[in-house]
KEKE-3310 file (N, C-alpha, C; in steps of 0.2 Angstrom, whole numbers, plus 5000, padded with zeros to 4 digits):
npx = (5051:5039:5035:5038:5029:5016:5018:5017:5004:4996:4999:4992:4979:4976:4979:4968:4957:4959:4956:4945:4937:4941:4936:4921:4921:4922:4912:4901:4904:4903:4889:4883:4888:4883:4870:4869:4870:4861:4850:4852:4852:4837:4833:4839:4830:4817:4819:4822:4810:4799:4805:4802:4788:4783:4789:4778:4762:4753:4756:4767:4779:4795:4803:4814:4813:4801:4807:4816:4809:4804:4815:4818:4807:4797:4781:4772:4761:4748:4739:4726:4720:4708:4710:4710:4715:4724:4734:4744:4756:4762:4753:4750:4736:4729:4728:4719:4710:4706:4710:4710:4715:4718:4723:4734:4742:4745:4752:4761:4771:4776:4768:4760:4749:4758:4768:4783:4783:4788:4784:4782:4779:4770:4770:4757:4750:4746:4749:4764:4767:4779:4782:4789:4793:4785:4794:4805:4812:4817:4808:4806:4800:4812:4814:4824:4833:4840:4850:4854:4859:4869:4878:4881:4887:4898:4903:4906:4917:4923:4916:4918:4932:4933:4925:4935:4945:4939:4937:4949:4954:4947:4948:4963:4962:4956:4964:4976:4973:4970:4984:4988:4983:4988:5002:5001:4996:5007:5016:5013:5013:5026:5031:5024:5030:5043:5042:5040:5051:5061:5059:5063:5077:5081:5080:5090:5101:5104:5106:5116:5127:5126:5130:5144:5149:5148:5156:5169:5182:5183:5190:5184:5169:5166:5171:5161:5151:5151:5150:5137:5131:5135:5129:5117:5116:5117:5107:5096:5101:5097:5083:5079:5082:5075:5062:5064:5069:5056:5046:5053:5052:5039:5035:5029:5038:5042:5049:5059:5066:5080:5093:5110:5123:5136:5150:5149:5139:5144:5155:5147:5142:5154:5158:5149:5150:5161:5159:5154:5163:5170:5184:5201:5204:5197:5198:5194:5194:5193:5193:5192:5191:5198:5191:5177:5173:5162:5150:5134:5121:5106:5095:5088:5089:5089:5088:5100:5109:5107:5111:5124:5129:5125:5134:5146:5143:5142:5156:5161:5154:5158:5171:5178:5189:5196:5197:5204:5194:5191:5185:5179:5177:5176:5176:5165:5168:5155:5150:5149:5140:5139:5146:5158:5158:5166:5168:5178:5186:5198:5197:5192:5184:5171:5164:5165:5153:5144:5148:5144:5129:5127:5130:5119:5105:5093:5083:5080:5084:5095:5100:5115:5118:5112:5118:5124:5114:5100:5106:5115:5104:5096:5104:5105:5091:5090:5100:5093:5082:5086:5091:5105:5120:5128:5142:5150:5166:5179:5193:5213:5226:5216:5200:5184:5177:5164:5157:5149:5140:5136)
npy = (4958:4956:4965:4976:4975:4975:4989:4996:4991:4998:5011:5011:5011:5020:5031:5025:5030:5043:5047:5044:5051:5065:5066:5063:5075:5083:5081:5085:5100:5102:5100:5109:5121:5121:5119:5132:5141:5139:5143:5157:5161:5161:5168:5181:5184:5183:5194:5204:5206:5208:5221:5228:5226:5234:5247:5249:5253:5247:5235:5230:5222:5220:5214:5206:5203:5193:5186:5180:5172:5163:5156:5151:5142:5146:5155:5167:5177:5189:5192:5201:5208:5202:5188:5186:5183:5194:5199:5188:5178:5165:5155:5140:5130:5123:5128:5138:5154:5160:5162:5158:5163:5151:5144:5152:5152:5138:5136:5144:5139:5127:5118:5124:5116:5105:5113:5122:5137:5155:5169:5186:5201:5215:5234:5239:5230:5219:5202:5194:5180:5169:5154:5138:5124:5108:5096:5104:5110:5105:5107:5111:5114:5120:5121:5125:5124:5140:5137:5126:5125:5134:5126:5116:5122:5124:5112:5107:5106:5097:5087:5083:5080:5069:5060:5060:5054:5040:5035:5033:5025:5015:5006:5004:4996:4985:4980:4978:4969:4959:4956:4952:4940:4932:4932:4924:4913:4909:4908:4897:4887:4887:4882:4869:4865:4864:4856:4842:4841:4839:4825:4815:4820:4817:4803:4801:4806:4796:4786:4788:4790:4776:4771:4775:4768:4755:4753:4756:4753:4757:4771:4780:4777:4782:4795:4801:4796:4805:4817:4817:4817:4829:4839:4837:4840:4854:4856:4856:4866:4877:4875:4877:4890:4898:4894:4901:4914:4919:4918:4928:4939:4941:4944:4932:4926:4923:4931:4925:4930:4926:4922:4918:4910:4916:4910:4898:4895:4897:4888:4877:4877:4879:4866:4858:4860:4859:4845:4842:4845:4837:4839:4846:4857:4869:4878:4881:4893:4898:4910:4917:4930:4932:4938:4937:4923:4918:4927:4932:4936:4942:4935:4928:4910:4902:4908:4916:4907:4903:4914:4916:4903:4904:4914:4907:4896:4906:4908:4895:4891:4899:4899:4888:4883:4883:4891:4900:4901:4913:4916:4928:4933:4948:4960:4975:4991:4999:4995:4982:4974:4973:4965:4963:4953:4944:4938:4932:4928:4923:4921:4923:4937:4950:4959:4976:4981:4974:4974:4986:4981:4973:4980:4990:5000:4994:4979:4969:4958:4960:4962:4960:4956:4944:4930:4925:4920:4917:4917:4928:4939:4934:4934:4949:4951:4945:4952:4964:4961:4960:4971:4972:4980:4977:4975:4973:4970:4970:4963:4964:4956:4948:4942:4941:4950:4950:4960:4959:4971:4967)
npz = (4980:4983:4992:4986:4976:4982:4988:4974:4971:4981:4977:4966:4970:4976:4967:4957:4966:4969:4957:4953:4962:4959:4945:4949:4954:4944:4936:4944:4944:4932:4930:4939:4934:4919:4922:4929:4919:4910:4918:4921:4908:4906:4917:4914:4902:4908:4919:4910:4902:4912:4916:4905:4903:4915:4913:4902:4897:4889:4888:4880:4872:4865:4851:4854:4865:4863:4855:4862:4871:4862:4859:4870:4874:4881:4889:4893:4905:4911:4926:4932:4949:4952:4947:4933:4918:4909:4898:4888:4882:4869:4875:4882:4875:4885:4898:4908:4909:4921:4938:4955:4972:4978:4967:4964:4973:4975:4962:4963:4971:4966:4952:4938:4931:4926:4921:4925:4933:4935:4946:4946:4954:4947:4945:4946:4952:4946:4943:4935:4926:4921:4911:4908:4896:4900:4910:4910:4920:4936:4950:4966:4983:4997:5012:5026:5042:5049:5057:5057:5044:5045:5054:5044:5035:5040:5044:5033:5025:5032:5032:5019:5018:5025:5017:5008:5014:5016:5005:5001:5010:5013:5000:5001:5013:5011:5000:5009:5017:5008:5003:5014:5017:5005:5007:5018:5014:5005:5012:5021:5008:5006:5018:5019:5006:5010:5021:5013:5006:5014:5019:5009:5007:5020:5019:5009:5013:5025:5015:5009:5020:5023:5012:5012:5023:5019:5009:5015:5011:4997:4989:4982:4979:4993:4991:4983:4990:4999:4992:4989:5002:5007:4996:5001:5012:5010:5001:5011:5020:5012:5009:5022:5025:5014:5020:5032:5029:5022:5031:5041:5031:5029:5041:5050:5060:5074:5088:5102:5116:5125:5139:5133:5132:5125:5119:5122:5114:5101:5101:5100:5087:5080:5080:5075:5062:5059:5060:5048:5037:5026:5020:5021:5015:5021:5035:5053:5065:5081:5093:5108:5117:5134:5143:5140:5142:5149:5143:5142:5133:5129:5117:5103:5103:5093:5080:5082:5081:5068:5060:5063:5058:5045:5040:5042:5032:5022:5019:5017:5006:4994:4993:4985:4984:4996:5013:5027:5040:5052:5070:5080:5097:5108:5121:5118:5116:5121:5132:5148:5144:5130:5115:5102:5088:5077:5060:5048:5034:5024:5008:4992:4994:4990:4976:4975:4972:4978:4991:4995:4994:5003:5016:5014:5020:5017:5018:5008:4997:4983:4965:4963:4975:4975:4971:4983:4988:4999:5012:5016:5018:5026:5039:5039:5041:5055:5062:5062:5069:5081:5084:5083:5075:5059:5050:5035:5027:5014:5016:5017:5012:5003:5006:5015:5028:5042:5054:5069:5081:5095)
capx = (5048:5032:5034:5037:5021:5011:5018:5013:4995:4993:4999:4987:4973:4977:4978:4961:4952:4959:4955:4937:4935:4942:4931:4916:4919:4922:4906:4897:4905:4900:4881:4881:4888:4878:4864:4869:4871:4854:4845:4855:4849:4830:4831:4839:4824:4811:4821:4819:4802:4798:4805:4796:4780:4782:4787:4775:4755:4749:4760:4769:4786:4800:4804:4820:4810:4798:4812:4821:4803:4803:4820:4817:4803:4793:4775:4771:4753:4748:4735:4725:4719:4703:4713:4708:4723:4723:4739:4748:4761:4763:4751:4746:4728:4727:4728:4713:4711:4703:4713:4709:4719:4721:4726:4740:4745:4749:4757:4769:4777:4775:4768:4755:4747:4765:4772:4787:4784:4790:4779:4785:4775:4771:4769:4750:4748:4745:4756:4767:4768:4783:4782:4792:4792:4785:4800:4813:4816:4816:4805:4804:4802:4817:4816:4829:4833:4846:4853:4858:4864:4875:4882:4881:4892:4905:4907:4905:4923:4927:4913:4921:4938:4932:4923:4941:4950:4936:4935:4956:4957:4944:4952:4970:4961:4955:4971:4980:4970:4972:4990:4992:4980:4993:5007:4999:4996:5014:5020:5009:5015:5033:5033:5024:5034:5050:5043:5039:5057:5066:5058:5067:5084:5082:5083:5095:5106:5105:5108:5123:5129:5126:5134:5151:5151:5147:5162:5174:5188:5183:5190:5181:5163:5166:5170:5157:5145:5153:5147:5130:5130:5137:5125:5110:5114:5117:5100:5092:5100:5094:5077:5077:5084:5070:5057:5065:5067:5049:5044:5056:5050:5031:5032:5027:5042:5040:5057:5059:5073:5082:5100:5112:5129:5138:5156:5146:5135:5150:5159:5143:5142:5160:5159:5143:5151:5168:5159:5151:5166:5175:5190:5206:5204:5195:5199:5190:5199:5189:5197:5188:5194:5196:5186:5171:5173:5156:5148:5128:5118:5099:5095:5085:5095:5089:5089:5106:5114:5106:5115:5131:5130:5125:5141:5152:5142:5144:5163:5162:5152:5159:5179:5177:5199:5197:5201:5204:5188:5192:5179:5181:5175:5179:5171:5164:5168:5150:5148:5150:5137:5140:5152:5160:5158:5170:5169:5181:5190:5205:5195:5191:5180:5166:5164:5163:5144:5143:5150:5137:5122:5128:5130:5113:5098:5087:5086:5079:5090:5097:5103:5123:5120:5108:5122:5126:5108:5097:5111:5116:5097:5092:5108:5104:5086:5090:5103:5088:5078:5088:5094:5111:5123:5131:5146:5155:5171:5184:5201:5220:5226:5209:5194:5178:5176:5158:5158:5144:5140:5130)
capy = (4959:4956:4972:4981:4973:4976:4995:4997:4991:5003:5017:5009:5010:5027:5034:5026:5034:5051:5049:5044:5058:5071:5063:5065:5083:5088:5080:5091:5106:5104:5100:5116:5127:5120:5122:5139:5144:5139:5146:5164:5163:5161:5173:5187:5184:5185:5201:5210:5205:5212:5229:5232:5228:5239:5252:5250:5253:5244:5228:5230:5220:5220:5208:5204:5198:5188:5180:5175:5168:5158:5152:5147:5138:5149:5158:5172:5179:5194:5192:5206:5206:5197:5182:5185:5184:5200:5198:5183:5177:5158:5152:5134:5129:5118:5132:5142:5163:5161:5159:5160:5164:5145:5142:5156:5149:5131:5136:5150:5134:5119:5119:5125:5111:5103:5118:5126:5144:5160:5175:5194:5206:5222:5239:5239:5226:5213:5197:5191:5174:5166:5148:5136:5120:5104:5093:5106:5113:5102:5113:5110:5119:5118:5123:5121:5129:5144:5137:5119:5127:5137:5120:5111:5124:5124:5105:5103:5103:5092:5080:5082:5077:5062:5055:5057:5049:5034:5033:5030:5022:5006:5001:5002:4991:4977:4979:4976:4961:4954:4955:4947:4934:4931:4932:4919:4907:4908:4905:4889:4885:4885:4878:4863:4861:4862:4848:4838:4841:4836:4819:4813:4822:4812:4796:4802:4806:4791:4780:4792:4788:4770:4768:4776:4764:4750:4752:4759:4750:4760:4777:4783:4775:4786:4802:4801:4798:4812:4823:4817:4821:4838:4844:4835:4846:4861:4857:4856:4872:4881:4875:4880:4897:4899:4895:4907:4919:4920:4921:4935:4945:4944:4945:4926:4923:4926:4931:4924:4933:4923:4922:4914:4909:4917:4906:4890:4893:4898:4882:4872:4879:4876:4859:4855:4863:4854:4838:4839:4846:4833:4843:4849:4864:4874:4878:4886:4897:4900:4916:4921:4934:4929:4942:4935:4916:4917:4931:4931:4940:4941:4934:4922:4906:4897:4914:4917:4902:4903:4920:4913:4897:4907:4918:4903:4894:4910:4908:4889:4890:4906:4899:4881:4883:4883:4895:4899:4905:4916:4919:4931:4938:4951:4966:4980:4998:5002:4994:4977:4968:4973:4961:4961:4946:4945:4931:4933:4923:4924:4921:4929:4944:4952:4965:4983:4983:4968:4976:4991:4979:4969:4986:4995:4997:4989:4971:4965:4954:4963:4959:4960:4949:4937:4924:4923:4916:4920:4918:4936:4942:4931:4938:4956:4951:4943:4957:4971:4961:4960:4979:4973:4983:4973:4979:4970:4974:4967:4963:4965:4955:4946:4940:4946:4952:4953:4962:4961:4972:4963)
capz = (4977:4985:4994:4980:4972:4986:4986:4967:4971:4984:4975:4960:4972:4978:4961:4957:4972:4968:4950:4953:4968:4952:4939:4951:4956:4938:4935:4949:4943:4924:4930:4942:4927:4913:4925:4929:4913:4906:4922:4919:4901:4906:4922:4912:4898:4913:4920:4905:4903:4919:4916:4898:4905:4921:4909:4897:4901:4886:4890:4874:4872:4861:4847:4856:4873:4860:4851:4867:4874:4858:4859:4878:4874:4887:4889:4899:4905:4917:4928:4937:4956:4952:4945:4926:4913:4905:4894:4887:4875:4868:4881:4880:4875:4889:4902:4908:4910:4927:4941:4961:4976:4981:4962:4963:4979:4974:4955:4964:4975:4963:4945:4934:4927:4925:4918:4929:4932:4941:4947:4947:4954:4943:4949:4946:4958:4943:4942:4929:4928:4917:4912:4904:4894:4905:4911:4909:4926:4942:4955:4973:4988:5002:5019:5032:5049:5047:5062:5053:5038:5046:5055:5038:5029:5046:5044:5025:5023:5035:5030:5013:5019:5029:5011:5003:5018:5018:4999:5000:5015:5010:4994:5005:5019:5006:4997:5013:5018:5003:5003:5020:5014:4999:5011:5023:5009:5003:5021:5022:5004:5008:5024:5015:5002:5014:5026:5011:5003:5019:5021:5004:5009:5026:5015:5004:5018:5027:5011:5007:5025:5023:5005:5013:5027:5017:5002:5017:5006:4990:4991:4975:4981:4997:4988:4979:4993:5004:4988:4989:5007:5007:4993:5002:5018:5009:4999:5017:5022:5006:5011:5028:5023:5010:5024:5037:5024:5021:5039:5041:5027:5030:5049:5053:5063:5082:5091:5108:5119:5133:5140:5129:5133:5118:5119:5123:5107:5095:5102:5097:5079:5077:5080:5070:5054:5058:5058:5042:5031:5024:5016:5024:5012:5026:5043:5058:5071:5085:5098:5113:5123:5141:5148:5140:5143:5151:5141:5140:5129:5128:5110:5101:5101:5084:5075:5081:5078:5061:5058:5062:5054:5036:5040:5041:5026:5017:5018:5014:4997:4989:4991:4983:4983:5003:5016:5035:5044:5060:5072:5086:5100:5112:5124:5116:5120:5122:5139:5150:5142:5123:5113:5097:5085:5069:5057:5043:5029:5019:5003:4987:4996:4986:4972:4978:4973:4982:4998:4996:4994:5011:5019:5014:5026:5014:5020:5004:4994:4976:4961:4964:4981:4974:4970:4990:4990:5005:5020:5020:5018:5033:5042:5039:5045:5061:5066:5063:5073:5088:5085:5082:5070:5057:5045:5031:5023:5012:5020:5014:5004:5001:5011:5018:5036:5045:5061:5072:5087:5099)
cpx = (5041:5029:5033:5030:5016:5012:5014:5005:4993:4994:4993:4980:4971:4976:4969:4955:4952:4955:4947:4933:4936:4937:4924:4914:4921:4914:4901:4898:4902:4892:4879:4883:4885:4871:4863:4868:4863:4849:4846:4852:4840:4828:4833:4834:4818:4812:4819:4812:4798:4799:4801:4791:4780:4784:4783:4768:4751:4751:4761:4776:4789:4801:4809:4816:4805:4801:4816:4815:4803:4809:4820:4812:4797:4788:4774:4762:4753:4740:4732:4721:4713:4704:4711:4714:4720:4728:4742:4751:4763:4760:4748:4739:4727:4727:4721:4714:4707:4708:4711:4716:4723:4726:4734:4744:4750:4755:4763:4773:4778:4775:4762:4753:4754:4768:4775:4785:4785:4784:4783:4777:4776:4769:4763:4746:4745:4751:4758:4769:4773:4782:4787:4789:4790:4791:4806:4815:4812:4813:4803:4806:4806:4816:4820:4830:4838:4850:4859:4861:4869:4881:4884:4887:4899:4908:4908:4913:4928:4924:4917:4929:4938:4930:4930:4944:4946:4938:4944:4958:4954:4947:4958:4968:4960:4961:4976:4978:4971:4978:4992:4989:4984:4999:5006:5000:5004:5017:5019:5013:5022:5034:5031:5028:5041:5049:5043:5044:5061:5064:5062:5074:5085:5084:5089:5102:5109:5107:5116:5129:5131:5130:5143:5154:5149:5153:5167:5181:5188:5184:5184:5173:5163:5166:5165:5150:5145:5149:5142:5127:5130:5133:5118:5109:5114:5111:5096:5094:5097:5086:5074:5079:5078:5063:5058:5064:5062:5046:5046:5053:5043:5029:5028:5031:5042:5049:5056:5066:5075:5091:5102:5120:5133:5144:5153:5142:5139:5153:5154:5143:5149:5160:5155:5147:5157:5166:5157:5156:5173:5182:5195:5207:5201:5197:5196:5194:5194:5194:5192:5192:5193:5191:5178:5169:5165:5151:5141:5125:5109:5097:5090:5089:5095:5090:5098:5111:5114:5110:5121:5132:5129:5130:5145:5151:5144:5152:5165:5161:5156:5167:5180:5185:5199:5199:5200:5199:5191:5186:5182:5177:5176:5174:5170:5166:5161:5146:5151:5144:5136:5145:5152:5161:5160:5169:5172:5184:5195:5203:5195:5187:5175:5168:5161:5155:5140:5141:5144:5131:5124:5126:5123:5109:5094:5089:5083:5084:5090:5101:5111:5124:5116:5113:5124:5119:5105:5101:5113:5110:5097:5097:5106:5097:5085:5095:5098:5084:5079:5093:5101:5115:5129:5137:5151:5159:5175:5190:5207:5223:5220:5205:5190:5176:5167:5159:5150:5143:5134:5128)
cpy = (4961:4961:4976:4981:4976:4984:4998:4997:4995:5010:5018:5014:5017:5032:5034:5030:5040:5052:5049:5051:5065:5070:5066:5072:5086:5088:5086:5097:5106:5104:5107:5121:5127:5121:5130:5144:5146:5143:5154:5167:5166:5168:5181:5189:5188:5192:5207:5211:5209:5219:5232:5233:5232:5246:5254:5250:5250:5236:5225:5226:5219:5214:5204:5200:5192:5182:5176:5170:5163:5152:5148:5144:5141:5153:5162:5175:5184:5193:5198:5203:5203:5190:5181:5187:5189:5202:5190:5182:5170:5154:5147:5133:5127:5123:5139:5149:5165:5158:5160:5160:5158:5142:5144:5153:5143:5132:5141:5145:5129:5120:5121:5120:5107:5107:5121:5134:5148:5165:5180:5197:5212:5228:5240:5234:5217:5208:5193:5184:5171:5159:5144:5128:5113:5099:5096:5109:5109:5107:5109:5113:5118:5123:5122:5127:5131:5140:5129:5120:5130:5132:5116:5116:5126:5118:5102:5101:5097:5084:5078:5078:5070:5058:5054:5051:5041:5032:5031:5026:5014:5002:4999:4997:4985:4977:4975:4969:4957:4952:4951:4942:4928:4928:4925:4912:4905:4907:4899:4885:4883:4881:4872:4860:4859:4856:4842:4835:4836:4829:4815:4814:4818:4805:4796:4803:4800:4785:4782:4790:4779:4768:4770:4771:4758:4748:4758:4758:4755:4767:4781:4783:4782:4793:4804:4801:4804:4818:4822:4821:4827:4842:4842:4840:4853:4863:4860:4864:4877:4882:4878:4887:4900:4900:4901:4913:4923:4922:4927:4940:4948:4944:4940:4924:4926:4925:4929:4924:4927:4922:4915:4914:4910:4912:4900:4890:4893:4890:4878:4873:4876:4870:4856:4857:4859:4846:4835:4842:4839:4833:4845:4857:4871:4873:4883:4887:4900:4904:4918:4923:4932:4933:4941:4927:4915:4924:4929:4937:4938:4942:4928:4916:4904:4902:4916:4912:4901:4908:4918:4905:4901:4911:4913:4899:4899:4909:4901:4888:4894:4904:4891:4880:4881:4888:4894:4903:4907:4920:4921:4934:4942:4958:4972:4987:5002:5000:4985:4972:4968:4968:4964:4954:4947:4937:4933:4926:4925:4921:4925:4935:4944:4958:4971:4984:4978:4970:4982:4989:4976:4974:4991:4993:4994:4983:4967:4962:4959:4959:4956:4955:4945:4931:4922:4921:4920:4921:4924:4939:4940:4935:4945:4956:4949:4949:4963:4969:4961:4967:4978:4976:4978:4976:4973:4973:4968:4967:4962:4957:4953:4942:4945:4946:4954:4954:4964:4965:4971:4968)
cpz = (4978:4988:4991:4977:4975:4987:4981:4968:4976:4981:4969:4962:4973:4971:4958:4960:4969:4961:4950:4957:4962:4947:4942:4952:4950:4935:4938:4946:4937:4926:4934:4936:4923:4915:4927:4925:4909:4912:4922:4914:4904:4912:4919:4906:4903:4916:4916:4903:4908:4919:4910:4900:4911:4917:4904:4901:4896:4885:4883:4876:4866:4857:4849:4860:4868:4858:4856:4869:4868:4859:4866:4878:4880:4884:4895:4899:4911:4919:4934:4944:4958:4949:4938:4921:4908:4899:4893:4880:4876:4874:4878:4880:4880:4897:4902:4910:4915:4933:4949:4966:4977:4974:4962:4968:4977:4966:4957:4969:4970:4954:4942:4930:4923:4923:4924:4929:4937:4940:4951:4948:4950:4947:4950:4950:4952:4945:4936:4931:4919:4916:4907:4903:4899:4905:4910:4914:4931:4948:4963:4978:4994:5007:5025:5037:5046:5052:5060:5049:5040:5049:5048:5034:5034:5044:5038:5023:5027:5033:5022:5013:5022:5024:5008:5007:5017:5010:4997:5004:5015:5005:4998:5009:5015:5002:5002:5015:5013:5003:5009:5019:5009:5002:5016:5019:5006:5007:5021:5017:5004:5011:5021:5012:5004:5018:5020:5006:5008:5021:5015:5006:5015:5024:5011:5007:5022:5022:5009:5013:5025:5017:5007:5018:5024:5012:5008:5015:5001:4992:4987:4979:4988:4997:4986:4984:4998:5000:4989:4997:5008:5001:4995:5006:5014:5006:5005:5019:5019:5008:5017:5028:5020:5015:5029:5034:5023:5025:5041:5038:5028:5038:5052:5057:5070:5085:5099:5112:5123:5133:5137:5129:5127:5115:5117:5115:5101:5095:5098:5089:5077:5075:5076:5063:5053:5057:5052:5035:5030:5020:5022:5022:5017:5034:5047:5064:5074:5092:5102:5118:5130:5146:5146:5137:5144:5150:5139:5136:5129:5121:5109:5099:5094:5081:5077:5080:5071:5058:5058:5058:5046:5034:5036:5034:5020:5014:5014:5007:4994:4990:4989:4985:4991:5007:5023:5037:5050:5063:5079:5090:5106:5116:5118:5120:5122:5129:5141:5146:5133:5122:5105:5094:5078:5067:5049:5039:5024:5012:4997:4990:4990:4982:4977:4978:4977:4988:4999:4998:5001:5016:5020:5018:5023:5015:5015:4999:4986:4973:4961:4970:4981:4973:4977:4992:4996:5011:5021:5020:5024:5038:5044:5044:5051:5066:5067:5068:5080:5089:5084:5075:5067:5051:5040:5026:5021:5016:5014:5015:5000:5006:5013:5026:5038:5053:5064:5079:5090:5107)
residu = (UNK:UNK:UNK:UNK:UNK:UNK:UNK:UNK:UNK:UNK:UNK:UNK:UNK:UNK:UNK:UNK:UNK:UNK:UNK:UNK:UNK:UNK:UNK:UNK:UNK:UNK:UNK:UNK:UNK:UNK:UNK:UNK:UNK:UNK:UNK:UNK:UNK:UNK:UNK:UNK:UNK:UNK:UNK:UNK:UNK:UNK:UNK:UNK:UNK:UNK:UNK:UNK:UNK:UNK:UNK:UNK:UNK:UNK:UNK:UNK:UNK:UNK:UNK:UNK:UNK:UNK:UNK:UNK:UNK:UNK:UNK:UNK:UNK:UNK:UNK:UNK:UNK:UNK:UNK:UNK:UNK:UNK:UNK:UNK:UNK:UNK:UNK:UNK:UNK:UNK:UNK:UNK:UNK:UNK:UNK:UNK:UNK:UNK:UNK:UNK:UNK:UNK:UNK:UNK:UNK:UNK:UNK:UNK:UNK:UNK:UNK:UNK:UNK:UNK:UNK:UNK:UNK:UNK:UNK:UNK:UNK:UNK:UNK:UNK:UNK:UNK:UNK:UNK:UNK:UNK:UNK:UNK:UNK:UNK:UNK:UNK:UNK:UNK:UNK:UNK:UNK:UNK:UNK:UNK:UNK:UNK:UNK:UNK:UNK:UNK:UNK:UNK:UNK:UNK:UNK:UNK:UNK:UNK:UNK:UNK:UNK:UNK:UNK:UNK:UNK:UNK:UNK:UNK:UNK:UNK:UNK:UNK:UNK:UNK:UNK:UNK:UNK:UNK:UNK:UNK:UNK:UNK:UNK:UNK:UNK:UNK:UNK:UNK:UNK:UNK:UNK:UNK:UNK:UNK:UNK:UNK:UNK:UNK:UNK:UNK:UNK:UNK:UNK:UNK:UNK:UNK:UNK:UNK:UNK:UNK:UNK:UNK:UNK:UNK:UNK:UNK:UNK:UNK:UNK:UNK:UNK:UNK:UNK:UNK:UNK:UNK:UNK:UNK:UNK:UNK:UNK:UNK:UNK:UNK:UNK:UNK:UNK:UNK:UNK:UNK:UNK:UNK:UNK:UNK:UNK:UNK:UNK:UNK:UNK:UNK:UNK:UNK:UNK:UNK:UNK:UNK:UNK:UNK:UNK:UNK:UNK:UNK:UNK:UNK:UNK:UNK:UNK:UNK:UNK:UNK:UNK:UNK:UNK:UNK:UNK:UNK:UNK:UNK:UNK:UNK:UNK:UNK:UNK:UNK:UNK:UNK:UNK:UNK:UNK:UNK:UNK:UNK:UNK:UNK:UNK:UNK:UNK:UNK:UNK:UNK:UNK:UNK:UNK:UNK:UNK:UNK:UNK:UNK:UNK:UNK:UNK:UNK:UNK:UNK:UNK:UNK:UNK:UNK:UNK:UNK:UNK:UNK:UNK:UNK:UNK:UNK:UNK:UNK:UNK:UNK:UNK:UNK:UNK:UNK:UNK:UNK:UNK:UNK:UNK:UNK:UNK:UNK:UNK:UNK:UNK:UNK:UNK:UNK:UNK:UNK:UNK:UNK:UNK:UNK:UNK:UNK:UNK:UNK:UNK:UNK:UNK:UNK:UNK:UNK:UNK:UNK:UNK:UNK:UNK:UNK:UNK:UNK:UNK:UNK:UNK:UNK:UNK:UNK:UNK:UNK:UNK:UNK:UNK:UNK:UNK:UNK:UNK:UNK:UNK:UNK:UNK:UNK:UNK:UNK:UNK:UNK:UNK:UNK:UNK:UNK:UNK:UNK:UNK:UNK:UNK:UNK)
# end
């Protein structure tokens, strides 16, 4: 669930980042189009006005042009070579009628008394000045080196791509760090809880053992003490599995491979399991082929022992009426240093859907396999860490077999 939540969160961040980028791009496009539409309207009016004035000797313009100038809140004037205004329309009263060359040079680049203006040359060497309302147009003279502009055009797609990558990568990086922090806190919390629970469990196990010894002549009390001890041991295994599963899931479990004598490890595990089984309903049969008595493998000893114990415990816990557990080791056809470990029982087996989930490539616990607890999930985690192939199958007439290619 945590990985799914992390995946969904990352998708959410990517979606938000792309959404923001699209919104920003749309706003920019809208701004450009709106500005372009307004600029096109005024430019058309000014172009038509220039054409009419060039074709007229008396500086007369049509009613349509004057109407457009009124609609655009524009004014116009003509200045002769001496700098005197010889014609005007809608001229603001604050503007003068005489202009020097320096005045023309200044307002041709910037503003005429804060009015943005455009200047056009007429055929008779006069100047047509068309102005707009104050604060209607932002006007600024920009100059760039042509070499720099060519490089900017060349690298602009790269820069935009880099911006998009940064826009996506930064939220993902923040989200990933947050998730790692959450995972670390979760691991520490589970480890702390596991440690706190182990102390009272140890006391319970000690008291159950003392109770059985004290009432050694009372079968009923001994039976109850055995039940307490069995369930306490199972609870201890569950806590240990929870802690290990969390570490394996979030990558906090370090694997330390060493040479392990596989038959010796199996005999040790079987001996420990048999010592805590108080009923004759379960039997464990260990069979080691003669050629693998001294077989050694490179693996993490603790994780390998946990994997085998979990497979045995799975047979014990899910066959309350008892079963025979058979453990066999034989050489593999893949080479002299490869072996086949098989752990099977003649119990009730599992459903077809559970079998599919057990053999799934995903190591996440599924709904149908949840009733088998964390044990099978940990088995698959450990086998994947060691690059071992693991396979589950139901056997006839009934039972479950797990084969590990080591």
